[in-house]
A tleap script that builds the chain and sets N, CA, C and O, in Angstrom:
source leaprc.protein.ff14SB
mol = sequence {
  NMET LYS LYS LEU ILE LEU ALA ALA ALA LEU
  ALA VAL VAL PRO LEU ALA GLY CYS SER ASP
  MET THR THR THR GLN GLN ARG ALA LEU SER
  GLY THR ALA ILE GLY ALA GLY GLY GLY ALA
  ILE ILE GLY ALA ILE ALA GLY ASN ALA GLY
  LEU GLY ALA GLY ILE GLY ALA ALA ALA GLY
  LEU ALA GLY GLY LEU ILE PHE ASN LYS VAL
  LYS GLN ASP GLN ALA ALA SER TYR SER ALA
  GLY TYR GLN ALA GLY ALA SER GLY GLN MET
  PRO THR PRO PRO CARG
}
set mol.1.N position { 32.995 5.218 -6.106 }
set mol.1.CA position { 32.627 4.554 -4.962 }
set mol.1.C position { 31.779 5.461 -4.090 }
set mol.1.O position { 30.820 5.014 -3.460 }
set mol.2.N position { 32.158 6.804 -4.054 }
set mol.2.CA position { 31.410 7.744 -3.146 }
set mol.2.C position { 29.892 7.868 -3.719 }
set mol.2.O position { 28.912 7.988 -2.984 }
set mol.3.N position { 29.844 7.823 -5.046 }
set mol.3.CA position { 28.481 7.891 -5.577 }
set mol.3.C position { 27.614 6.677 -5.253 }
set mol.3.O position { 26.401 6.802 -5.080 }
set mol.4.N position { 28.202 5.575 -5.177 }
set mol.4.CA position { 27.550 4.292 -4.860 }
set mol.4.C position { 27.025 4.379 -3.400 }
set mol.4.O position { 25.872 4.032 -3.141 }
set mol.5.N position { 27.813 4.810 -2.519 }
set mol.5.CA position { 27.538 4.957 -1.146 }
set mol.5.C position { 26.389 6.050 -0.931 }
set mol.5.O position { 25.467 5.896 -0.131 }
set mol.6.N position { 26.548 7.089 -1.683 }
set mol.6.CA position { 25.539 8.240 -1.522 }
set mol.6.C position { 24.155 7.667 -2.126 }
set mol.6.O position { 23.096 7.891 -1.539 }
set mol.7.N position { 24.204 6.976 -3.231 }
set mol.7.CA position { 22.902 6.441 -3.708 }
set mol.7.C position { 22.243 5.404 -2.837 }
set mol.7.O position { 21.018 5.306 -2.772 }
set mol.8.N position { 23.113 4.597 -2.137 }
set mol.8.CA position { 22.655 3.594 -1.158 }
set mol.8.C position { 21.968 4.356 0.035 }
set mol.8.O position { 20.885 3.999 0.499 }
set mol.9.N position { 22.667 5.407 0.479 }
set mol.9.CA position { 22.202 6.164 1.648 }
set mol.9.C position { 20.815 6.827 1.273 }
set mol.9.O position { 19.867 6.757 2.055 }
set mol.10.N position { 20.729 7.437 0.122 }
set mol.10.CA position { 19.545 8.095 -0.381 }
set mol.10.C position { 18.434 7.101 -0.493 }
set mol.10.O position { 17.279 7.472 -0.286 }
set mol.11.N position { 18.691 5.927 -0.789 }
set mol.11.CA position { 17.655 4.913 -0.896 }
set mol.11.C position { 17.195 4.328 0.331 }
set mol.11.O position { 16.035 3.922 0.410 }
set mol.12.N position { 18.076 4.236 1.400 }
set mol.12.CA position { 17.777 3.663 2.700 }
set mol.12.C position { 17.128 4.623 3.670 }
set mol.12.O position { 16.213 4.250 4.403 }
set mol.13.N position { 17.585 5.827 3.677 }
set mol.13.CA position { 17.071 6.818 4.602 }
set mol.13.C position { 15.567 6.984 4.599 }
set mol.13.O position { 14.941 6.929 5.658 }
set mol.14.N position { 14.961 7.188 3.415 }
set mol.14.CA position { 13.530 7.353 3.412 }
set mol.14.C position { 12.799 6.063 3.947 }
set mol.14.O position { 11.756 6.173 4.591 }
set mol.15.N position { 13.315 4.949 3.695 }
set mol.15.CA position { 12.674 3.726 4.190 }
set mol.15.C position { 12.710 3.565 5.675 }
set mol.15.O position { 11.854 2.912 6.270 }
set mol.16.N position { 13.716 4.171 6.276 }
set mol.16.CA position { 13.798 4.141 7.714 }
set mol.16.C position { 12.653 4.971 8.355 }
set mol.16.O position { 12.288 4.674 9.493 }
set mol.17.N position { 12.112 5.916 7.737 }
set mol.17.CA position { 10.978 6.679 8.230 }
set mol.17.C position { 9.677 5.853 8.211 }
set mol.17.O position { 8.686 6.242 8.829 }
set mol.18.N position { 9.686 4.814 7.562 }
set mol.18.CA position { 8.476 4.098 7.383 }
set mol.18.C position { 8.283 2.975 8.456 }
set mol.18.O position { 7.281 2.259 8.458 }
set mol.19.N position { 9.242 2.867 9.322 }
set mol.19.CA position { 9.195 1.701 10.342 }
set mol.19.C position { 8.186 1.816 11.301 }
set mol.19.O position { 7.755 0.771 11.790 }
set mol.20.N position { 7.671 3.025 11.708 }
set mol.20.CA position { 6.666 3.182 12.754 }
set mol.20.C position { 5.327 3.500 12.198 }
set mol.20.O position { 4.444 4.005 12.893 }
set mol.21.N position { 5.177 3.202 10.933 }
set mol.21.CA position { 3.758 3.439 10.244 }
set mol.21.C position { 2.894 2.257 10.420 }
set mol.21.O position { 3.370 1.125 10.515 }
set mol.22.N position { 1.475 2.535 10.470 }
set mol.22.CA position { 0.590 1.454 10.618 }
set mol.22.C position { 0.532 0.769 9.272 }
set mol.22.O position { 1.079 1.277 8.294 }
set mol.23.N position { -0.134 -0.396 9.204 }
set mol.23.CA position { -0.162 -1.169 7.989 }
set mol.23.C position { -1.083 -0.371 6.975 }
set mol.23.O position { -0.899 -0.469 5.762 }
set mol.24.N position { -2.032 0.384 7.490 }
set mol.24.CA position { -2.922 1.183 6.630 }
set mol.24.C position { -2.021 2.331 5.948 }
set mol.24.O position { -2.147 2.557 4.744 }
set mol.25.N position { -1.210 2.970 6.656 }
set mol.25.CA position { -0.318 4.030 6.168 }
set mol.25.C position { 0.674 3.454 5.191 }
set mol.25.O position { 0.990 4.095 4.189 }
set mol.26.N position { 1.206 2.189 5.467 }
set mol.26.CA position { 2.306 1.626 4.541 }
set mol.26.C position { 1.561 1.294 3.297 }
set mol.26.O position { 2.077 1.565 2.214 }
set mol.27.N position { 0.322 0.697 3.363 }
set mol.27.CA position { -0.274 0.379 2.074 }
set mol.27.C position { -0.722 1.590 1.290 }
set mol.27.O position { -0.602 1.599 0.065 }
set mol.28.N position { -1.243 2.629 1.963 }
set mol.28.CA position { -1.556 3.814 1.194 }
set mol.28.C position { -0.306 4.440 0.569 }
set mol.28.O position { -0.361 4.899 -0.572 }
set mol.29.N position { 0.793 4.468 1.277 }
set mol.29.CA position { 2.011 5.113 0.751 }
set mol.29.C position { 2.530 4.200 -0.378 }
set mol.29.O position { 2.914 4.745 -1.413 }
set mol.30.N position { 2.575 2.897 -0.272 }
set mol.30.CA position { 3.089 2.161 -1.279 }
set mol.30.C position { 2.217 2.137 -2.608 }
set mol.30.O position { 2.706 2.109 -3.738 }
set mol.31.N position { 0.885 2.152 -2.323 }
set mol.31.CA position { -0.048 2.328 -3.450 }
set mol.31.C position { 0.149 3.646 -4.239 }
set mol.31.O position { 0.102 3.730 -5.466 }
set mol.32.N position { 0.368 4.622 -3.409 }
set mol.32.CA position { 0.544 5.991 -4.019 }
set mol.32.C position { 1.838 5.992 -4.843 }
set mol.32.O position { 1.861 6.427 -5.994 }
set mol.33.N position { 2.865 5.514 -4.248 }
set mol.33.CA position { 4.213 5.492 -4.940 }
set mol.33.C position { 4.182 4.651 -6.250 }
set mol.33.O position { 4.683 5.061 -7.297 }
set mol.34.N position { 3.595 3.513 -6.130 }
set mol.34.CA position { 3.479 2.579 -7.333 }
set mol.34.C position { 2.712 3.281 -8.397 }
set mol.34.O position { 3.110 3.318 -9.561 }
set mol.35.N position { 1.525 3.880 -7.957 }
set mol.35.CA position { 0.600 4.498 -8.899 }
set mol.35.C position { 1.292 5.697 -9.567 }
set mol.35.O position { 1.186 5.879 -10.780 }
set mol.36.N position { 1.982 6.495 -8.791 }
set mol.36.CA position { 2.722 7.670 -9.372 }
set mol.36.C position { 3.818 7.170 -10.304 }
set mol.36.O position { 4.015 7.772 -11.360 }
set mol.37.N position { 4.498 6.166 -9.993 }
set mol.37.CA position { 5.505 5.757 -10.827 }
set mol.37.C position { 5.019 5.251 -12.216 }
set mol.37.O position { 5.573 5.566 -13.269 }
set mol.38.N position { 3.852 4.377 -12.116 }
set mol.38.CA position { 3.347 3.863 -13.328 }
set mol.38.C position { 2.628 5.014 -14.120 }
set mol.38.O position { 2.632 5.001 -15.351 }
set mol.39.N position { 2.029 5.981 -13.422 }
set mol.39.CA position { 1.373 7.006 -14.080 }
set mol.39.C position { 2.358 7.951 -14.799 }
set mol.39.O position { 2.111 8.451 -15.897 }
set mol.40.N position { 3.454 8.151 -14.126 }
set mol.40.CA position { 4.491 9.022 -14.826 }
set mol.40.C position { 5.033 8.320 -16.115 }
set mol.40.O position { 5.271 8.983 -17.125 }
set mol.41.N position { 5.223 6.971 -16.064 }
set mol.41.CA position { 5.667 6.330 -17.296 }
set mol.41.C position { 4.692 6.418 -18.313 }
set mol.41.O position { 5.049 6.808 -19.424 }
set mol.42.N position { 3.343 6.071 -18.072 }
set mol.42.CA position { 2.302 6.180 -18.972 }
set mol.42.C position { 2.141 7.660 -19.534 }
set mol.42.O position { 1.911 7.901 -20.720 }
set mol.43.N position { 2.294 8.651 -18.510 }
set mol.43.CA position { 2.116 9.980 -18.945 }
set mol.43.C position { 3.226 10.494 -19.871 }
set mol.43.O position { 3.021 11.341 -20.741 }
set mol.44.N position { 4.422 9.922 -19.623 }
set mol.44.CA position { 5.585 10.399 -20.326 }
set mol.44.C position { 5.375 9.815 -21.879 }
set mol.44.O position { 5.754 10.473 -22.848 }
set mol.45.N position { 4.793 8.636 -22.001 }
set mol.45.CA position { 4.542 8.148 -23.260 }
set mol.45.C position { 3.472 9.072 -23.982 }
set mol.45.O position { 3.582 9.356 -25.174 }
set mol.46.N position { 2.477 9.503 -23.221 }
set mol.46.CA position { 1.377 10.190 -23.783 }
set mol.46.C position { 1.698 11.694 -23.958 }
set mol.46.O position { 1.002 12.396 -24.693 }
set mol.47.N position { 2.779 12.192 -23.261 }
set mol.47.CA position { 3.247 13.559 -23.453 }
set mol.47.C position { 3.168 14.379 -22.208 }
set mol.47.O position { 3.570 15.541 -22.262 }
set mol.48.N position { 2.680 13.885 -21.059 }
set mol.48.CA position { 2.580 14.782 -19.889 }
set mol.48.C position { 2.835 13.945 -18.627 }
set mol.48.O position { 1.886 13.485 -17.993 }
set mol.49.N position { 4.078 13.751 -18.268 }
set mol.49.CA position { 4.505 12.828 -17.214 }
set mol.49.C position { 3.926 13.416 -15.869 }
set mol.49.O position { 3.557 12.623 -15.004 }
set mol.50.N position { 3.844 14.607 -15.686 }
set mol.50.CA position { 3.353 15.255 -14.413 }
set mol.50.C position { 1.963 14.886 -14.195 }
set mol.50.O position { 1.596 14.424 -13.115 }
set mol.51.N position { 1.153 15.077 -15.201 }
set mol.51.CA position { -0.305 14.750 -15.152 }
set mol.51.C position { -0.546 13.259 -14.867 }
set mol.51.O position { -1.406 12.875 -14.075 }
set mol.52.N position { 0.275 12.433 -15.569 }
set mol.52.CA position { 0.160 10.991 -15.453 }
set mol.52.C position { 0.416 10.579 -13.947 }
set mol.52.O position { -0.310 9.822 -13.302 }
set mol.53.N position { 1.581 11.206 -13.487 }
set mol.53.CA position { 1.926 10.857 -12.151 }
set mol.53.C position { 0.940 11.233 -11.083 }
set mol.53.O position { 0.807 10.528 -10.083 }
set mol.54.N position { 0.207 12.393 -11.286 }
set mol.54.CA position { -0.758 12.845 -10.496 }
set mol.54.C position { -1.978 11.951 -10.444 }
set mol.54.O position { -2.514 11.648 -9.378 }
set mol.55.N position { -2.408 11.532 -11.648 }
set mol.55.CA position { -3.570 10.624 -11.801 }
set mol.55.C position { -3.193 9.277 -11.188 }
set mol.55.O position { -3.967 8.680 -10.440 }
set mol.56.N position { -1.957 8.800 -11.531 }
set mol.56.CA position { -1.559 7.514 -10.980 }
set mol.56.C position { -1.477 7.509 -9.526 }
set mol.56.O position { -1.868 6.525 -8.898 }
set mol.57.N position { -0.982 8.571 -8.922 }
set mol.57.CA position { -0.835 8.627 -7.528 }
set mol.57.C position { -2.292 8.505 -6.827 }
set mol.57.O position { -2.470 7.779 -5.849 }
set mol.58.N position { -3.251 9.234 -7.381 }
set mol.58.CA position { -4.654 9.250 -6.776 }
set mol.58.C position { -5.159 7.884 -7.002 }
set mol.58.O position { -5.775 7.351 -6.079 }
set mol.59.N position { -4.987 7.265 -8.076 }
set mol.59.CA position { -5.546 5.849 -8.307 }
set mol.59.C position { -4.798 4.898 -7.455 }
set mol.59.O position { -5.406 3.956 -6.946 }
set mol.60.N position { -3.461 5.072 -7.245 }
set mol.60.CA position { -2.756 4.142 -6.415 }
set mol.60.C position { -3.072 4.316 -4.948 }
set mol.60.O position { -3.023 3.334 -4.208 }
set mol.61.N position { -3.399 5.529 -4.479 }
set mol.61.CA position { -3.765 5.701 -3.091 }
set mol.61.C position { -5.183 5.007 -2.935 }
set mol.61.O position { -5.389 4.297 -1.951 }
set mol.62.N position { -6.094 5.190 -3.831 }
set mol.62.CA position { -7.415 4.541 -3.760 }
set mol.62.C position { -7.234 2.924 -3.701 }
set mol.62.O position { -7.864 2.212 -2.919 }
set mol.63.N position { -6.343 2.481 -4.582 }
set mol.63.CA position { -6.125 0.971 -4.658 }
set mol.63.C position { -5.434 0.493 -3.310 }
set mol.63.O position { -5.768 -0.571 -2.790 }
set mol.64.N position { -4.498 1.284 -2.785 }
set mol.64.CA position { -3.941 0.849 -1.516 }
set mol.64.C position { -4.926 0.884 -0.370 }
set mol.64.O position { -4.857 0.016 0.500 }
set mol.65.N position { -5.791 1.785 -0.323 }
set mol.65.CA position { -6.773 1.898 0.805 }
set mol.65.C position { -7.837 0.800 0.583 }
set mol.65.O position { -8.312 0.218 1.558 }
set mol.66.N position { -8.214 0.507 -0.653 }
set mol.66.CA position { -9.162 -0.598 -0.916 }
set mol.66.C position { -8.507 -1.945 -0.635 }
set mol.66.O position { -9.146 -2.856 -0.108 }
set mol.67.N position { -7.297 -2.060 -0.971 }
set mol.67.CA position { -6.541 -3.292 -0.528 }
set mol.67.C position { -6.409 -3.507 0.932 }
set mol.67.O position { -6.501 -4.634 1.420 }
set mol.68.N position { -6.192 -2.424 1.647 }
set mol.68.CA position { -6.030 -2.509 3.092 }
set mol.68.C position { -7.461 -2.849 3.744 }
set mol.68.O position { -7.517 -3.619 4.703 }
set mol.69.N position { -8.606 -2.263 3.206 }
set mol.69.CA position { -9.883 -2.677 3.804 }
set mol.69.C position { -10.134 -4.067 3.616 }
set mol.69.O position { -10.626 -4.717 4.538 }
set mol.70.N position { -9.826 -4.641 2.427 }
set mol.70.CA position { -10.076 -6.064 2.119 }
set mol.70.C position { -9.199 -6.842 3.132 }
set mol.70.O position { -9.765 -7.702 3.806 }
set mol.71.N position { -7.911 -6.631 3.302 }
set mol.71.CA position { -7.098 -7.385 4.260 }
set mol.71.C position { -7.602 -7.259 5.647 }
set mol.71.O position { -7.580 -8.241 6.388 }
set mol.72.N position { -8.059 -6.106 6.048 }
set mol.72.CA position { -8.666 -5.997 7.430 }
set mol.72.C position { -9.870 -6.788 7.630 }
set mol.72.O position { -10.020 -7.434 8.667 }
set mol.73.N position { -10.756 -6.777 6.679 }
set mol.73.CA position { -11.960 -7.587 6.658 }
set mol.73.C position { -11.619 -9.022 6.660 }
set mol.73.O position { -12.254 -9.749 7.425 }
set mol.74.N position { -10.683 -9.540 5.892 }
set mol.74.CA position { -10.227 -10.796 5.764 }
set mol.74.C position { -9.707 -11.389 7.152 }
set mol.74.O position { -10.010 -12.517 7.540 }
set mol.75.N position { -8.915 -10.532 7.835 }
set mol.75.CA position { -8.337 -10.773 9.070 }
set mol.75.C position { -9.475 -10.913 10.194 }
set mol.75.O position { -9.480 -11.803 11.045 }
set mol.76.N position { -10.417 -9.925 10.074 }
set mol.76.CA position { -11.558 -10.024 11.035 }
set mol.76.C position { -12.381 -11.263 10.839 }
set mol.76.O position { -12.789 -11.881 11.823 }
set mol.77.N position { -12.647 -11.657 9.607 }
set mol.77.CA position { -13.418 -12.819 9.374 }
set mol.77.C position { -12.694 -14.093 9.874 }
set mol.77.O position { -13.307 -14.987 10.458 }
set mol.78.N position { -11.403 -14.138 9.629 }
set mol.78.CA position { -10.609 -15.323 9.965 }
set mol.78.C position { -10.627 -15.359 11.572 }
set mol.78.O position { -10.821 -16.426 12.155 }
set mol.79.N position { -10.427 -14.203 12.240 }
set mol.79.CA position { -10.375 -14.168 13.700 }
set mol.79.C position { -11.734 -14.608 14.275 }
set mol.79.O position { -11.782 -15.389 15.225 }
set mol.80.N position { -12.817 -14.112 13.704 }
set mol.80.CA position { -14.205 -14.515 14.218 }
set mol.80.C position { -14.433 -15.966 13.996 }
set mol.80.O position { -14.987 -16.641 14.863 }
set mol.81.N position { -14.021 -16.487 12.843 }
set mol.81.CA position { -14.256 -17.953 12.567 }
set mol.81.C position { -13.427 -18.690 13.522 }
set mol.81.O position { -13.967 -19.598 14.154 }
set mol.82.N position { -12.120 -18.412 13.727 }
set mol.82.CA position { -11.307 -19.066 14.744 }
set mol.82.C position { -11.838 -19.088 16.136 }
set mol.82.O position { -11.881 -20.114 16.815 }
set mol.83.N position { -12.246 -17.892 16.541 }
set mol.83.CA position { -12.947 -17.785 17.875 }
set mol.83.C position { -14.189 -18.640 18.092 }
set mol.83.O position { -14.405 -19.231 19.151 }
set mol.84.N position { -14.971 -18.672 17.062 }
set mol.84.CA position { -16.246 -19.481 17.051 }
set mol.84.C position { -15.837 -20.994 17.059 }
set mol.84.O position { -16.373 -21.786 17.835 }
set mol.85.N position { -14.916 -21.347 16.209 }
set mol.85.CA position { -14.410 -22.730 16.271 }
set mol.85.C position { -13.838 -23.186 17.527 }
set mol.85.O position { -14.080 -24.320 17.939 }
set mol.86.N position { -13.047 -22.321 18.204 }
set mol.86.CA position { -12.467 -22.617 19.421 }
set mol.86.C position { -13.460 -22.808 20.601 }
set mol.86.O position { -13.224 -23.578 21.532 }
set mol.87.N position { -14.615 -22.037 20.499 }
set mol.87.CA position { -15.602 -22.183 21.508 }
set mol.87.C position { -16.737 -23.135 21.070 }
set mol.87.O position { -17.719 -23.291 21.796 }
set mol.88.N position { -16.612 -23.751 19.927 }
set mol.88.CA position { -17.672 -24.738 19.507 }
set mol.88.C position { -18.990 -24.134 19.010 }
set mol.88.O position { -19.993 -24.845 18.937 }
set mol.89.N position { -19.013 -22.847 18.669 }
set mol.89.CA position { -20.235 -22.300 18.241 }
set mol.89.C position { -20.163 -21.933 16.773 }
set mol.89.O position { -19.079 -21.929 16.191 }
set mol.90.N position { -21.273 -21.631 16.177 }
set mol.90.CA position { -21.311 -21.258 14.746 }
set mol.90.C position { -20.867 -19.774 14.616 }
set mol.90.O position { -21.355 -18.896 15.328 }
set mol.91.N position { -19.985 -19.551 13.741 }
set mol.91.CA position { -19.607 -18.038 13.544 }
set mol.91.C position { -20.758 -17.193 13.000 }
set mol.91.O position { -21.628 -17.723 12.309 }
set mol.92.N position { -20.778 -15.997 13.271 }
set mol.92.CA position { -21.802 -15.064 12.774 }
set mol.92.C position { -21.361 -14.718 11.371 }
set mol.92.O position { -20.180 -14.461 11.136 }
set mol.93.N position { -22.369 -14.707 10.359 }
set mol.93.CA position { -21.979 -14.366 9.095 }
set mol.93.C position { -21.484 -12.998 8.927 }
set mol.93.O position { -21.862 -12.190 9.775 }
set mol.94.N position { -20.681 -12.569 7.960 }
set mol.94.CA position { -20.152 -11.306 7.759 }
set mol.94.C position { -21.301 -10.436 7.287 }
set mol.94.O position { -22.228 -10.908 6.629 }
set mol.95.N position { -21.224 -9.074 7.656 }
set mol.95.CA position { -22.241 -8.132 7.200 }
set mol.95.C position { -21.887 -7.576 5.836 }
set mol.95.O position { -22.631 -6.762 5.289 }
savepdb mol mol.pdb
quit
């Protein structure tokens, strides 16, 4: 029972530190963690889990930041279209 409580505490405490992060930081962190995990698994199959985790973390970070940029652009386009529709004007096309 003590091991279960300890495992739960170890899982919850790091997540509490993420509560005041921006969405960009959260997406970068989650991309890095997912990439490192996937890279470690693939690296372990190939024979070098550490190298796989490092490469996966870098790829995951890049993916998380790209995903964040897409979501920010999507939100900005939606907001611009909504504002233009509310005022009865044509929205400006995205750059």
